[in-house]
C-alpha positions in Angstrom: -32.8 -41.0 16.9 -30.4 -42.9 14.7 -31.6 -45.8 12.6 -31.7 -49.2 14.3 -29.3 -51.7 12.7 -31.0 -55.0 11.9 -29.3 -58.3 12.6 -27.5 -59.9 9.7 -29.7 -62.5 8.0 -28.5 -66.1 8.0 -28.3 -67.8 4.6 -28.9 -71.4 3.8 -28.4 -73.7 0.9 -31.6 -74.4 -1.1 -32.8 -77.9 -1.8 -32.4 -79.6 -5.2 -36.2 -79.2 -5.6 -35.8 -75.4 -5.2 -33.0 -75.3 -7.7 -35.0 -77.1 -10.3 -38.1 -75.0 -9.7 -36.2 -71.7 -10.1 -33.9 -72.7 -13.0 -36.6 -71.8 -15.6 -37.3 -68.5 -13.9 -34.2 -66.3 -13.6 -36.2 -63.5 -11.8 -36.9 -65.8 -8.8 -33.4 -67.1 -8.1 -33.0 -67.0 -4.3 -30.1 -65.4 -2.6 -27.5 -67.8 -1.1 -23.9 -67.7 0.1 -21.4 -66.4 -2.4 -19.4 -69.6 -2.6 -22.4 -71.9 -2.7 -23.7 -73.5 -5.9 -26.1 -71.1 -7.8 -29.7 -72.2 -7.3 -30.3 -71.9 -11.0 -28.6 -75.2 -11.6 -25.7 -73.9 -13.7 -23.1 -75.7 -11.6 -21.2 -72.5 -11.0 -20.8 -70.7 -7.6 -23.5 -68.1 -6.9 -21.0 -65.2 -6.9 -20.0 -66.1 -10.5 -23.5 -66.6 -11.7 -26.7 -64.9 -10.5 -24.8 -63.4 -7.6 -23.3 -60.9 -10.0 -26.8 -59.6 -10.7 -27.6 -59.4 -7.0 -24.3 -57.6 -6.3 -25.0 -55.1 -9.1 -28.5 -54.5 -7.6 -26.9 -53.7 -4.2 -24.7 -51.1 -5.7 -27.6 -49.3 -7.5 -28.6 -46.8 -4.9 -32.0 -45.3 -5.4 -31.6 -41.7 -4.4 -35.3 -41.1 -3.7 -36.8 -44.4 -2.6 -40.0 -42.9 -1.3 -40.8 -40.8 -4.4 -44.3 -41.4 -5.6 -45.6 -42.4 -2.2 -48.1 -40.2 -0.4 -46.3 -38.0 2.0 -42.7 -38.6 0.7 -41.2 -36.0 3.1 -42.8 -37.7 6.1 -41.6 -41.1 5.0 -38.1 -39.6 5.1 -38.7 -38.1 8.5 -39.9 -41.3 10.0 -37.0 -43.2 8.4 -34.3 -40.9 9.7 -35.5 -38.4 12.3 -38.5 -39.5 14.3 -38.0 -42.1 17.1 -41.5 -43.4 17.5 -44.4 -43.0 15.1 -47.0 -45.1 13.3 -49.2 -44.7 10.2 -51.8 -47.0 8.7 -51.1 -48.2 5.2 -53.6 -49.3 2.6 -52.7 -52.1 0.2 -53.7 -52.1 -3.5 -56.8 -54.2 -4.1 -54.9 -56.7 -6.2 -52.1 -57.4 -3.7 -53.9 -60.0 -1.7 -56.9 -62.2 -2.5 -59.9 -61.7 -0.2 -59.9 -59.3 2.8 -56.5 -57.6 3.3 -55.0 -57.6 6.8 -54.4 -54.4 8.7 -51.0 -52.9 7.9 -49.3 -50.3 10.0 -46.0 -48.5 9.3 -43.9 -48.2 12.4 -40.6 -46.3 12.7 -38.9 -49.2 14.5 -39.9 -52.6 15.8 -38.5 -54.7 18.7 -34.9 -55.9 17.9 -35.2 -54.0 14.6 -37.4 -56.7 13.0 -38.3 -55.7 9.4 -41.9 -56.6 10.1 -44.1 -58.4 12.6 -47.3 -60.4 12.2 -49.4 -60.0 15.3 -51.5 -62.9 16.7 -54.6 -61.2 15.3 -53.1 -61.2 11.8 -52.3 -57.4 11.8 -49.0 -56.4 10.3 -46.5 -53.9 11.6 -43.9 -52.8 9.0 -40.6 -51.4 10.4 -39.1 -48.5 8.6 -35.8 -48.0 10.4 -34.2 -51.2 9.3 -30.9 -51.9 7.4 -31.2 -51.5 3.6 -29.4 -54.3 1.7 -30.5 -53.8 -1.9 -29.7 -50.1 -2.3 -33.4 -49.4 -2.6 -35.1 -48.9 0.8 -38.5 -49.2 -0.9 -37.7 -52.6 -2.3 -36.4 -53.8 1.1 -39.6 -52.7 2.7 -41.8 -54.3 0.0 -40.0 -57.6 0.5 -40.5 -57.4 4.3 -44.2 -56.6 3.7 -44.6 -59.6 1.3 -43.0 -61.9 3.8 -45.3 -60.6 6.5 -48.3 -61.3 4.4 -47.2 -64.9 4.0 -46.1 -65.3 7.7 -48.2 -67.2 10.2 -49.8 -64.8 12.8 -47.8 -64.4 16.0 -44.4 -64.3 14.3 -41.7 -61.7 13.4 -40.2 -61.4 9.9 -36.5 -62.1 9.9 -34.2 -59.8 7.9 -32.9 -60.9 4.5 -31.6 -59.5 1.2 -34.4 -59.2 -1.4 -33.9 -60.9 -4.8 -33.2 -58.4 -7.6 -36.2 -57.3 -9.6 -38.7 -57.7 -6.7 -41.6 -55.2 -6.1 -41.3 -51.9 -4.5 -43.7 -50.2 -2.0 -45.0 -48.2 -4.9 -46.2 -51.5 -6.4 -48.0 -52.7 -3.3 -49.6 -49.6 -1.7 -52.6 -47.6 -2.7 -50.8 -44.4 -3.7 -54.0 -42.3 -3.4 -54.3 -43.0 0.3 -52.8 -40.2 2.4 -50.2 -40.9 5.1 -51.9 -40.1 8.3 -49.2 -40.5 11.0 -49.2 -40.4 14.8 -46.0 -39.5 16.7 -45.7 -41.4 20.0 -43.9 -40.6 23.2 -42.8 -44.2 23.6 -42.8 -47.6 21.9 -45.8 -49.2 23.7 -47.4 -49.5 20.2 -45.2 -52.5 19.6 -47.6 -54.7 21.6 -51.4 -54.8 22.1 -50.7 -55.0 25.8 -47.3 -53.5 26.6 -47.6 -54.4 30.3 -47.7 -58.1 29.5 -44.3 -58.0 27.6 -41.7 -60.4 28.8 -38.2 -61.6 27.8 -36.2 -60.0 25.0 -39.2 -57.9 23.8 -39.8 -56.4 27.3 -36.1 -55.6 27.6 -36.0 -54.1 24.2 -39.1 -52.0 25.0 -37.6 -50.7 28.2 -34.3 -49.7 26.6 -36.1 -48.0 23.7 -38.4 -46.0 26.0 -35.5 -44.9 28.2 -33.5 -43.6 25.3 -36.2 -41.8 23.3 -35.8 -38.1 22.4 -39.1 -36.2 22.8 -40.4 -35.3 19.3 -43.5 -33.6 18.0 -44.8 -32.9 14.5 -45.9 -29.3 13.8 -49.5 -28.9 12.6 -49.3 -25.7 10.6 -46.7 -26.7 8.1 -45.8 -30.0 6.3 -43.1 -32.4 7.6 -41.6 -30.2 10.3 -40.5 -31.9 13.5 -39.6 -30.3 16.9 -37.3 -32.3 19.2 -35.9 -31.8 22.6 -32.2 -32.8 22.7 -30.2 -32.8 25.9 -28.6 -29.4 25.4 -31.0 -27.5 23.1 -34.2 -28.0 21.1 -34.2 -28.3 17.3 -36.6 -28.0 14.4 -35.9 -30.3 11.5 -38.0 -29.7 8.4 -38.0 -32.1 5.5 -38.6 -30.3 2.3 -39.3 -31.5 -1.2 -38.0 -28.5 -3.1 -35.1 -29.2 -5.5 -32.0 -29.0 -3.5 -30.1 -26.3 -5.4 -33.1 -24.0 -5.6 -33.8 -24.5 -1.9 -30.2 -23.8 -0.9 -30.2 -20.6 -3.0 -33.5 -19.5 -1.3 -32.2 -20.3 2.2 -29.0 -18.3 1.5 -31.0 -15.3 0.3 -33.2 -15.5 3.4 -30.2 -15.8 5.7 -28.4 -13.0 4.0 -31.4 -10.7 4.6 -31.8 -11.8 8.2 -35.1 -13.7 7.5 -34.0 -17.3 8.0 -34.6 -17.5 11.8 -37.7 -18.6 13.6 -37.5 -15.9 16.2 -35.3 -14.6 18.9 -32.4 -16.9 19.9 -33.1 -19.3 17.0 -30.7 -20.0 14.2 -30.6 -21.9 10.9 -27.5 -24.0 11.5 -27.4 -26.2 8.4 -29.2 -29.2 6.8 -29.3 -32.9 6.4 -29.6 -34.6 3.0 -31.7 -37.7 3.4 -33.1 -40.0 0.6 -32.9 -37.3 -2.0 -34.5 -34.5 0.1 -33.0 -31.6 2.0 -33.8 -31.1 5.7 -33.0 -27.7 7.1 -32.2 -27.6 10.8 -32.7 -24.8 13.3 -31.3 -24.5 16.8 -33.9 -23.4 19.3 -33.7 -22.2 22.9 -34.6 -24.8 25.5 -37.7 -23.0 26.5 -39.1 -23.0 22.9 -41.8 -25.7 22.6 -43.3 -27.2 19.5 -46.4 -25.0 20.0 -44.1 -22.0 20.1 -42.7 -22.9 16.7 -46.1 -23.0 14.9 -46.5 -19.3 14.0 -42.8 -18.6 13.2 -42.6 -21.7 11.0 -45.8 -20.7 9.1 -44.3 -17.2 8.6 -41.0 -18.7 7.4 -42.9 -21.0 4.9 -44.5 -17.9 3.4 -41.1 -16.1 3.1 -39.5 -19.2 1.6 -42.4 -19.6 -1.0 -41.9 -15.9 -2.0 -38.2 -16.3 -2.5 -38.5 -19.6 -4.4 -41.1 -18.0 -6.7 -38.7 -15.1 -7.5 -35.3 -16.6 -8.2 -32.4 -14.2 -8.5 -28.6 -14.3 -8.8 -27.0 -14.5 -5.4 -24.9 -11.6 -4.1 -21.3 -12.2 -2.9 -22.6 -12.3 0.7 -25.4 -14.7 -0.1 -22.9 -17.0 -2.0 -20.8 -17.0 1.2 -23.8 -17.9 3.3 -24.7 -20.7 0.8 -21.2 -22.1 0.9 -21.5 -22.3 4.7 -24.8 -24.1 4.5 -23.3 -26.6 2.0 -20.2 -27.2 4.1 -22.3 -27.9 7.2 -24.6 -30.3 5.3 -24.7 -33.9 6.5 -25.9 -36.8 4.4 -27.8 -39.4 6.5 
């Protein structure tokens, strides 16, 4: 499922009190319209003052925004490949004073909200939202901080985070494993999905109708089976360095060891958030359970080839070039 595009955030002019309060703290200058007076009190337009720093921050793309988080490959999968999944997150002890609320990572939320504070105070953090800073981790951290300060029962609206703000790596307990659950629908949005009304109910109905069945394999890390209209696929997010991985895949393909069984084929790969995602076409009758043993066997073959690097033969170089030509950046 493609990422859900978030609605564009509205911008408003800050009050004089806000301008005075932030003038002495450059790191906390709020984001305003490009032609509006800069909140720092300089008298210049925002785009000619602190807006330059904000624009520079947008251009600085972080290639691996989830690096350092537990389960980086699964973060990438949930961001780009998996329609519906959740995972509990644990905040660092120093992020909030007193008892921390429950925080759950969700692939996507109703109307692509960045976050939602439920009536009971629990927080849902949406992963498939539009990135505006060039660093998905910083955008998510900003949404999480907003949610922590939001009154229960309200969504968090999208906005562009101020430069220099915290990243998820600064807010989450990095020792806590990412224990995710893949869902067959989006009923996890609500405590009682049957009671949904209005825009949320309509959004839930549309999302459930369009979902592509997806399952996570159990025997290998970060591999996801999905049932597309014409054929099934296996999409496997790998953390190996890209060049080494492509060499290894080419060697395996050259020797006829890159498939996952009869009528399966390694067709290419995605590049997503600094990681490579090989993709196999599978026959319609091949289920996620049917992929388990072939995937485990392939993981062993891949580990063997990665551990014994060697120069590619002309045929292997041709195969590698084909893989690179078919690679798509998400």
